C-alpha positions in Angstrom: 34.1 1.4 -6.4 31.4 -1.3 -6.6 29.3 -0.3 -9.7 26.3 -2.3 -8.4 25.9 0.0 -5.4 25.2 3.7 -5.1 28.3 5.5 -4.0 27.7 8.4 -1.6 30.3 10.9 -0.5 29.6 12.6 2.8 31.6 15.9 3.4 32.0 17.7 6.7 34.4 20.3 8.1 35.4 18.1 11.0 34.2 15.3 13.3 33.9 17.4 16.5 31.0 16.9 18.9 28.3 18.6 16.9 24.8 17.7 15.8 25.6 17.6 12.1 28.6 15.4 12.7 26.7 13.1 14.9 23.7 12.7 12.5 25.7 12.2 9.2 28.1 9.7 10.7 25.1 7.8 12.1 23.4 7.8 8.6 26.6 6.6 7.0 27.0 3.8 9.4 23.4 2.6 9.2 22.3 2.8 5.5 21.9 -0.6 3.9 25.5 -1.8 2.8 23.9 -4.0 0.2 22.6 -0.9 -1.7 25.1 1.8 -0.7 28.8 2.4 -0.2 30.2 5.6 1.1 33.3 7.7 1.7 33.5 10.3 4.4 35.6 13.4 3.6 36.7 15.7 6.4 38.2 18.9 5.3 39.9 19.4 8.7 42.2 17.3 10.9 41.9 13.8 12.5 43.1 15.2 15.8 40.0 17.3 16.1 37.7 14.2 15.9 35.4 13.4 18.8 33.6 10.5 17.2 34.6 6.9 16.8 34.3 6.2 13.1 36.0 2.8 12.8 33.3 1.5 10.6 33.5 4.5 8.2 36.0 5.1 5.4 37.3 8.5 6.3 39.6 10.7 4.3 41.1 13.7 6.1 42.2 16.7 3.9 44.0 18.4 6.8 43.0 21.9 5.8 42.6 24.7 8.4 39.6 26.2 6.5 36.9 24.8 4.3 37.9 27.1 1.4 41.4 25.6 1.3 39.8 22.2 0.6 38.2 23.2 -2.7 40.8 21.8 -5.0 41.3 18.5 -3.1 37.5 18.1 -3.2 37.3 18.8 -6.9 40.2 16.3 -7.5 38.4 13.6 -5.4 35.1 14.1 -7.3 36.8 13.9 -10.7 38.6 10.6 -9.7 35.8 8.8 -7.8 32.7 10.1 -9.6 30.2 9.4 -6.8 26.5 9.4 -7.6 25.6 11.5 -4.6 27.4 14.1 -2.5 25.9 15.2 0.8 27.2 18.1 3.0 26.0 19.8 6.1 26.6 23.2 7.8 25.8 26.2 5.6 29.3 27.4 4.6 30.2 23.9 3.3 26.8 23.6 1.7 27.5 26.8 -0.2 31.0 25.6 -1.3 29.5 22.3 -2.5 26.8 24.1 -4.4 29.2 26.1 -6.5 31.5 23.0 -7.0 28.4 21.2 -8.3 28.5 23.4 -11.4 31.4 21.4 -12.7 29.7 18.0 -11.9 26.3 17.9 -13.6 26.0 14.1 -13.3 26.5 14.1 -9.5 23.5 14.8 -7.3 24.3 17.3 -4.6 22.4 17.2 -1.3 22.7 20.0 1.3 21.6 19.2 4.8 20.8 22.5 6.6 21.7 22.5 10.3 20.1 25.7 11.6 17.5 28.4 10.9 19.6 30.8 9.0 17.3 33.8 9.2 17.9 34.0 13.0 21.6 34.5 12.7 23.2 37.9 13.3 24.7 38.1 9.8 21.6 37.0 8.1 21.7 39.6 5.3 25.1 38.4 4.1 24.1 34.8 4.5 20.9 35.4 2.6 22.7 36.9 -0.4 25.1 33.9 -0.6 22.5 31.2 0.2 20.0 32.4 -2.4 22.6 32.2 -5.1 24.1 28.9 -3.9 21.1 26.7 -2.9 19.4 27.1 -6.3 22.3 25.0 -7.7 21.8 22.0 -5.4 19.6 19.1 -6.3 18.0 18.6 -2.8 17.9 20.4 0.5 17.3 18.3 3.6 15.6 20.3 6.4 15.3 18.9 10.0 12.1 20.7 11.0 9.0 22.4 9.5 10.2 25.8 10.7 13.5 25.3 8.9 11.7 24.2 5.8 9.5 27.3 5.9 12.5 29.5 6.5 14.3 28.2 3.4 11.2 28.7 1.3 10.1 32.1 2.6 13.5 33.8 3.2 15.9 32.1 0.8 13.6 31.4 -2.2 14.4 27.7 -2.2 12.0 25.8 -4.5 9.7 23.7 -2.3 10.1 20.7 -4.7 13.8 20.6 -3.9 13.2 20.3 -0.1 12.8 17.1 1.9 11.9 17.2 5.5 13.7 14.5 7.5 13.9 14.9 11.3 17.0 13.7 13.2 17.0 10.1 14.3 17.5 8.8 17.8 21.1 7.7 17.6 21.4 5.7 20.8 19.2 3.2 22.6 18.3 3.9 26.2 15.7 2.2 28.3 13.4 4.8 30.0 13.7 5.2 33.8 11.1 3.2 35.7 10.0 5.5 38.5 7.2 8.0 38.1 7.2 11.4 39.9 10.0 13.5 41.3 13.2 11.9 42.6 13.0 13.6 46.0 11.6 16.7 47.7 13.5 19.1 45.4 12.8 19.4 41.7 15.9 18.5 39.7 16.2 20.5 36.5 18.7 20.0 33.7 19.8 21.8 30.5 22.2 20.2 28.0 23.5 22.6 25.4 26.2 24.9 24.1 26.7 28.0 26.3 25.8 30.6 23.6 23.4 33.5 23.5 20.9 31.7 21.3 20.4 29.0 23.9 18.6 31.4 26.2 20.4 30.7 29.5 19.6 34.3 30.4 15.8 33.6 30.6 16.4 30.2 32.2 18.2 31.9 35.0 15.5 34.6 35.3 13.0 31.8 35.7 15.0 30.0 38.4 15.4 33.3 40.3 11.6 33.5 40.7 11.0 29.9 41.9 9.7 29.6 45.5 10.3 25.9 46.1 13.4 23.7 46.5 15.2 22.9 43.3 18.6 22.1 41.9 19.8 23.0 38.4 22.4 21.2 36.4 24.1 22.7 33.2 26.0 20.4 30.8 27.8 22.1 28.0 30.6 24.5 27.1 30.8 27.7 25.0 31.7 31.4 24.9 29.0 32.6 27.2 30.1 30.6 30.3 31.5 33.6 32.2 28.4 35.7 31.5 26.1 32.9 32.5 27.8 32.3 35.8 28.1 36.0 36.5 24.3 36.2 36.1 23.8 33.1 38.3 25.9 34.8 41.1 24.0 38.1 40.6 20.7 36.3 41.1 22.0 34.5 44.2 21.6 31.0 42.7 25.2 29.7 42.9 24.4 27.1 45.6 21.6 25.7 43.6 23.5 25.3 40.4 26.0 22.6 39.3 28.0 22.6 36.1 29.6 19.9 33.9 31.6 21.0 30.9 31.7 17.7 29.0 30.7 14.2 29.6 30.2 11.0 27.5 27.5 9.9 29.9 24.8 12.5 29.3 22.0 9.9 29.4 22.7 9.0 33.1 22.4 12.7 34.1 19.2 13.1 32.1 17.8 10.1 34.0 18.8 11.5 37.3 16.8 14.7 36.7 13.1 15.4 36.7 12.7 18.1 34.0 14.8 19.3 31.0 14.5 23.1 30.8 15.0 24.5 27.3 15.5 28.3 26.9 16.6 28.5 23.2 15.5 31.5 21.1 15.8 29.3 18.0 17.1 25.8 17.2 17.5 23.6 14.2 16.3 20.4 15.7 17.3 20.1 19.4 18.7 16.5 19.7 19.1 16.9 23.5 15.3 17.2 23.9 14.8 14.0 22.1 17.5 12.2 24.2 15.9 13.5 27.3 12.5 12.1 26.3 14.1 8.8 25.3 15.2 8.2 28.9 11.8 9.4 30.2 12.6 12.9 31.4 10.0 15.4 30.1 10.7 18.9 28.7 9.6 22.4 29.6 10.6 24.5 26.6 10.1 28.1 25.5 8.3 28.3 22.2 10.9 29.0 19.5 11.7 28.4 15.9 13.0 24.9 15.4 11.8 21.3 15.9 10.2 21.9 19.3 6.6 21.5 18.1 7.6 18.3 16.4 9.2 16.9 19.6 6.8 18.0 22.4 3.2 16.9 22.7 1.8 19.2 25.4 1.0 17.3 28.6 2.3 14.0 27.3 6.1 14.5 27.2 6.4 18.1 28.2 5.1 21.6 27.8 5.8 24.4 25.4 5.6 27.7 27.3 5.5 31.3 26.0 6.8 33.5 28.8 9.0 33.6 31.9 5.9 33.8 34.0 4.3 30.8 32.4 7.5 28.9 32.8 7.6 29.7 36.5 4.0 28.6 36.9 4.5 25.3 35.1 7.6 24.4 37.1 5.8 25.3 40.3 3.0 23.0 39.3 5.4 20.2 38.6 7.1 20.7 42.0 3.9 19.5 43.7 2.0 17.5 41.0 4.4 15.6 38.8 2.3 13.3 36.6 4.5 12.3 33.7 5.0 8.7 32.8 8.6 7.9 31.7 7.3 5.2 29.4 4.9 7.6 27.7 7.5 10.3 27.4 9.8 7.8 25.7 7.1 6.3 23.5 6.2 9.6 21.8 9.7 10.3 20.5 10.6 6.7 19.7 7.5 6.4 17.5 8.4 9.6 15.6 12.2 9.5 15.4 13.3 5.9 15.7 16.4 5.2 13.6 14.7 2.6 11.4 12.2 5.1 10.2 14.6 8.0 9.7 17.3 5.9 8.0 14.6 4.6 5.7 13.7 8.1 4.7 17.3 8.9 3.8 17.6 5.6 1.8 14.5 6.5 -0.2 15.9 9.9 -0.9 19.3 8.5 -2.1 17.6 5.9 -4.3 15.3 8.5 -5.9 18.2 10.9 -6.6 20.5 8.2 -8.0 17.8 7.0 -10.3 16.7 10.5 -11.4 13.2 10.2 -9.8 11.3 13.3 -8.6 12.0 13.7 -4.9 
């Protein structure tokens, strides 16, 4: 280890196609190599990786569960003695928090990936998190709602919390044309097929539309059968297309007119930012998460509060589509560009390594 640099150990359960994996690998790849060096530890298996991490030093522990990795992690920290350890996803954050007891000289950062109080097992999570998170040195939250959730529901000391939004991880030029692509309104949703993503209310909205439209879903998950049963029940099957997985999401976002977000809660919806980057505006139900930080009403989308309001807004857009792709892109690139967000992570790492107040 180069003693002139700050060594950071990133720890994740896997490198599957998830938001935490995407953001932390991006941070590791883009922090200043003249100031930092890093190691990435994955408690799971290389065969489960979806990300190309050729530029990252990755160690796979090949454990089927995070708990089974506790002793290899302790051994690594004893041998390598990094200045900073950063984890994400709450069960790994909890494990790292308790491991931190044995390593008082290491600064432990937990990056929260969701609004925990909205989960079905929130009482059990609350008991564990309240005891664990008081042991970490810093908690990174992705949105104001997440920050408030940690303070109000889990008694995390505000001074320990740093708010860092997710960065734009890819560069796309916004589409050039203004207005709808043709006579029908093309609507898209990209996201996991799970109850919290609110596909039920999206389908209810679509069933009430009285103008030509087409709806594309990109994503996979446990609710697929229920979602498509509902689509059939509402008589929408001929107006809906489905793609389970693609590495070319941006091209589909460009081809559509509106991103429709139905989530009941979200940590920080990266898909909304990506949609804005290519110039496709958002219509999103108001929900806990980063929506208010992403959407500026009338400029890059609308935040709506009911199925009826959503129907009304989409109907307006079907005849009067006034969004400028350049402006839609500008709002998010100003707020979440990678230089700005990576700079915030670097400042945090330097403060912790040098024992400054965060």
